[in-house]
N, C-alpha and C positions, 0 to 999 in steps of 0.2 A: 491379425494379433488369435490367436487359436484360444480354445472353451477357457482354458486354464488361464490363461492370461486376462482373458474380459473376468473373471471371477475373482480374478487375485487382487484388480482393479477394483470393483466394487468390495472387495473386503477391505480393503485402508481406506475405502472413502467412506465407507461405514463406520469402521475402528475408530477415524479423524473424529467423525461427526459424533459417537460417544463420548468421548475423550474431553471434547470439547463442553458439550451437554452436563456428562458426570463429573469435570473437572479431577480428570484422572484419569494422566498423562501416559503416552506412549513410547514405549524402545523407537529413535530418530530408525525411517525405515532405508537409513546409509546404514545402518550398522545390521538390518538382518533383512538386506538386499543392498550387499556391495553393489558398486559398479553399473544402480539404475540409471537409466537414461532418462533425461529431461522430458524427451519426448512423453516417455510412460507417467513421468509425474505429473504433466502436465494434463494426461488423462485422466489421474487420480484426482487433480482440483476440479476440472470439469465434472467429474461423475458428482462429486460433493458437490459441485455447486448445481447440477443439476437436480438435486435429491434436493436443497432448499429450497428450491424453484417450483416442485412438486409441492412442498410442504405449506404455500405461500409466496417466500418472497419475489424480490422483482429487482432485475438488477439497473442499479443506477449511475455505473459506469466503471473505472478502472483503476489502478494502479503500479502506474512503475515500481519496483523497490530497488533496496543498496545501488544505487544509480549513484551515491558520492565515496568519495577515498576512504570516508571520514568512517561512514556504513560499511564498506567493504573488507577492511582493515578489523572493524570494528565481530564481524559476521565471521572472518576469513574465509572469504572469496573474492570471485578475480571477474563477475559480470553478475549483472542485474538479473530480477526476472520480474513478471510480473504478478498480479493476482485482482480478481471480482468483487467488485462492490455492491454490495445489496443492500438493500434499504435499511434492514433494522442494523447495519450498522454504523449508520449515519444521525447525529445527536447537532445538535441547534450548538451553537457558543454557548455557553450561562450554565450549561447541563452538569449534570450532578451523575457522575460515577459511582457505581460500588464495586469498591474492590475487590470485593469478594465473590464475583462474576467473573473474576478472569481468573488466570493461572499466574502467570508469571511474567505478568504485562512488562511493557515499557513504551518511553511519548519521545516521539521527534518532531521537529517544525518542517511546514513541508509547503510552497508555491502551489499552486493547485489551478483548473482550469476546469471552466464550461464552455463545450463547442457549441457553437453555431449552425455546423452542417457536418456531417460524415467526412472523415478521412479513412482511407482506403490504402495503404502499401501494398507491392514496394515502393520503389523511386519518389520520395517524399523527402522535403529539406525544411529546412528551419521555418522560409519566409511560406511556406504553400501550410506548414502546421498554425505560422502563428495570425494567418488568413483566415483560418478556421475558430480560435476563438474569441469570444465576446463575451467571457468574464474572468476575471480572477479573483481569488482570495488567498487570503492564509487559513492551513489544516493543521489540530493536530491528530497525529495518529498515533493510534495506543495500539501496538503490536502486542502479540503473544502468540505463544509456539504450545500446541497442544500435545507437544515431546517432554522427554523427561526432561531438558534442561536447551543451552544456545547454541550446545555445540553441535551446528546442524550443518549440512551442504547447501548447494544451492536446492537440488533436489529434492529434497527433504522439506524446504521452504517452498517452493513452487507448490508438492502435492498438499500443504497445510494454506493454500493460499495465500501466499508469500506473506504469511507469518499477522493476516491481517487480522483485526478484531473490531474496534473500533473509528470512526474518524468522527470529528469535530472540527464544524465548517463555521468560517467566521464569513461574515457581510460577501455575498458576492456582489463587486462592481465593475463597472463597462471598462473590457479591456482598451486602455489608452493605449494605442500604436507607440507612440512616442516614448510610452516608459520606459526602459531597460531595465528588464528583470534580472539578470545578468547578476549587474552590482548593485540589487535588492536587497539588506543586509535586513533576516530574521534574526530578534533576541529572545531567549525562553526564560521566564521566571518562574519560578518554584517558590509561591509564598510570599513574594517581592524581591527575592535576589535572583541578579541574574546566574544562571548556568550554562548557556550554552549558544554562540550563535553561527550564523553560517552566511553567506552570500549564495544567490539564488545560482551563480556559478560554479558554484560548490556540485552539481551536477550534471554530470558527463558536459560538464566547460557553460551551460546554454538551460535555462529550463526549461526552455521548448523541446531540448533536445531529447528527452525523454519518449516526447509523444512521438516524438517518430521513429526512435529506436520500439518503443510500444506498436505503433502500428504498420510498421514493418514484421514483427511478432507475429501480432493477430494474424496479419495476410498470412502467414505458412498455415496456416488453421482454417483460412475461407472463410477469414472472422475481420472484424475492422473495429474503429471508433465511429460511433453515432452522435448528429444530432439533439442532442439534451444531454451528455454523458457529460458527468463530474471524474477528470483525472490526476491523477496527483502523480506530481514529477518528482515522487523521492528526497526524504529529508535533507537538510544541507551541513548535517552534526549528527555525529554519533546518540545511540538512544540512549535515553537516560531511563535510571530505573522508575516505577510511580511508585511511592510512596503511599501511605493510608493517611487521611486526614489532610489533603494539600492544596491547593488552588495552585494552577498553572495556566499560565499564561504563552504566548508568542505575538510582536507585534513587529511591522516594521515603520519604515518612511514612511511609505505612499497608502496602504494599503489597509483594510480595520483590523482593530484586533482579533484575538480571538483565545478564550479562555474557561475551564472548566475545574469541577472542583471533585475530590475524593473522598469517599468516606468507607 
């Protein structure tokens, strides 16, 4: 990539970070730079993440996003993407989120994992991924876009760190190899009323498959998943608008519930 391309990536990363800080959205990259290659979008993401790390942030894991048909239909995309989880994004169950600190937030429930050993692609399969997982938990991810609206492409999402904003984590429990997470049904409620459901199989047919996909994608950039990482497998339902003054909760039969309040 020439010097002009490097400057463009830096400028876009700085612009997205400023949009998040000032809560002033910017026009999507797909509008300003039609045909943006996904590799270049990931370079914008990596530059923004690097600047976060320089400012003191710490990488705690990764997220696979739009891994279900419901999310792909909602977002108008045909393939998953991924982002990086940083320590400031994570909040424990029971936390309070301030709606005014976000821009256009939506919420989604996911099955998430903690890894006990490194996972480096390619050529992984579901069984090799399962054997690397030591913990499992429910997560409520709050997605947000730093662009002017949710009419975005995969490239836009990638550059914007897969639209990541906050992740509220439920208690991590040891992974039981006998537990079939593909049939684990998640229920999401807002102020006590169930508003969405979905099974683990909604994400690429099995909640472990997004980890296979993610490890393979990272391998193309000479990276991988690491022991101790938290990994989100993606929403099992279409995302929901996040309103003010509400309590959001997700629960399932075998995993501890997770919830947060909005003010």
